[in-house]
N, C-alpha and C positions, 0 to 999 in steps of 0.2 A: 239617191235620186238626184241630188242637187249638183253633182259634179259636172254635168253638161248643160245645166239650165242657165239660160241667158236672161238676166234681169235688166230692164230699163228702169232707172231710178231718176226721177225728176224732183229736185229739191233746191231751193235758192239759198238756204242757210249753209254756208261753207262748212261749219263745224259738224252739223248734223249729216250733211251729204258725205263728207269724208269719213266720219266715224261709222256711219251705217254701211258705206261701201266696204270698208275694211272688215266689219263684222260679217257681212254677207260673203265676202271672199274667203274668210276663214272657214265658213261652212261649206265651201266648195262651189259657190255660185260664180258665174261670170257676170260682171256688172258693168254696164255703161251708165255713168252718172252725168246728168246734165243740170245746169243751173237755172234754166228757164224753159217755158213751154214751147217756144219755137224751135230751139235746138233739140228739145225732146221729141218733137214731131218729126224732125229731120232724121234723128237717130232711129226712131221707130220705123220709118220708111226704108232706111238703108240697112239696118241691122237685123230686122225681123226677130225681135226678142220673144221669149217664151211667156213672159209675164211683165206687166208694167206696174210700177209703184209711183203714184203721182201725188205730190203735195197739192192741196187745194189752192193755196195762195202762192203762186209763182208768177213772176213778171212775164210780159210779152204775150203769152197765151196762158190763161189760168188753167188750173188742173181740171176743172169741170169741162171747159171748152175743149181741152186736149183729149179728155176721155171721149167726148162726142166725136171728135175727128178720128180717133182710133177705132171707135165702135162702128163708124160709117164704113170703114175699110176692112175690119177684121173682128173675129170673135176671141182674140187673145185675151186671157184673163187680166183684169185690172183691179188693183187695190188702191183705194184712195187713202191719203194720210191727212188727218184733220187735227187742228190744235184743240178743238173743243168737241166733246162727245154730244153736246146738245145743240151744236151748230146746224143751222139750216143747210149749210154747205154739205153736210153728210147726206141729207136727203137728195139734194141737187145732184151730188155725185152719183148716187145710186140710180136716180132717174135718168142720168146721162148714159147709163150702161155699165157702171162699175159693178163688180161682183161682190166686193166686200170693202170694209174700211178698217183702219187702225187709228186709234187716237194717240196723238203726241202729248207728252213724251212717252215713248214706248220702250219696253225692254227688248234688247236684241233677240233674245231667245223666243219671246212671244211673237215678234215679227216673223222670224224664221218658221215657227210653227204654223202661223197663219198662211204664209206663202206655200208651205208644203201641203196644207189642207186644201188650198185652192187648186194646186197642181194635181193632187190626187183626184179631186173632183173632175178635173178636165182630162184625166186619163194619162198624165205624164208618167213615164217610167224611165229611170236612168237619165233624165234630163233631155230626152229626145222629143220629137214632135208628138203632139197629142194623139192618143189613140181614141177609138170610140169609147164613150163611157159605158160602164156596165149598166144594164137596164133592169130596174126592179120589176118591170112588166115584160113578160116574154110571150112568144107565140105569134109574132108577126104583126098583123094588122088589127087595130082596135078602132072602133067607130062610136062616136057620141054625137048623135044628130048629124050636122054637116061637118063635124070635126073628125078627121081620120089621122091616126097615129101609126106610123110604121116603126115598131120598136126594134126591128133588126136593122133597117136602113137608116134609122134616126132621122126620119123625115115626117113633116106634119103638113096636112092640107086642110084648108077650110073652104067649103063649097067648091072643091076641086082645084083651088088655087094654092100654090105652095106658101107656107108660112115660115119666115126666117126667124129662128130662135137662137139665142146664145146658148152655149152649153149649160149654163146655170138654169136658164129658163126651161131647157129641155129636160133636165133632171127633175125640176120642180113639177113639170107636167107629167113625167113618168111616175113620180110618186103619187100624184093624184089619180092617174089612170090605173095604177095597180090596185086601187081600192075605191072605185067610184061609189059615191054616196056615203063614204066613211069620212067622218070629221077628223082632220089631222091638225093637231095643235101646232102653234108656232114653234114651241120648243122641240117638238118631234121633227118638224121640217128643218130646223136648224141642225139637228143631229144628223138627219138622213141626207139632206141636200148640201149643207155647208160643212159637214164633217166636224161639227163642234163637239168635242168631248167635254165642254164646259159651257156655262151660261153665255149666251150671246145677245146682241141687241135685236129685238124682234122687228125693229124698223126695216132691217134687211129683208125679212120675209115679206112684210107688208108692201114694200115698194116693188119687189119682184113679182108678187101676185098681181099688183096693179098693171105692171108692164106686160105680164102674160095675158091678162084680160084684154088689154088693148089689141092684142094680136089674135086671140082665139075667140073673142066675144065676151063682152062685159058680164053677161049673165051665165057664162059657162062655169065659172068658179064662184061658189056661193059662200058668203061670210056667215058663220054661225057665231053670233055675238057671245063673247065670254069663253069660247072654246077653240075656234080656229077656222079652217076653211075645208070645203069639200067640193069635189067635182060632181056636177049633176050627171046622173047616170042616164 
């Protein structure tokens, strides 16, 4: 899958940037590596990468701000790189529109696995452009109050108005809509939406649920304390 996949990698540490670029290229990825946020933004605009890896702390334009700029223009998947797992920057990056994050220092094999998991989630095959994601809910149109979901056209409307969702948000909504009223645990959502075959950070789920609520209605997805989330039928 990786042989045609173009990765934008923004990292200001020369050693990490060069070593990671070499590791990704050995796995068949095409890598554009940039040392700061402004050059990374320019590379994003000109190169149209398939995925972006952004270090949180880069000069010129920090990784969180760069993620926001990318998300304003595109739904391309974004993975943030953070030096601390407990850093507020992780949450800020997810709130800015990142789809996942990896904590530094990271093992090259782990990073590749996370990249491939994100690309599978976005429907990449053979490194080409993203295809429509497989939907866990089928049958065309679903309706929940003023919320309408076209599971074939991958479109969402609220009160008749289109709702712009990222692919990760769409997959999350499709999981909820496939079993309305059923509580889905954070671990189950990590497995189904983020393609984690191992334990992951449930903050990723919590932040994406909050972003989804902002778009489809705060009361549409209910928190069941101690268990997870469910879509109100």
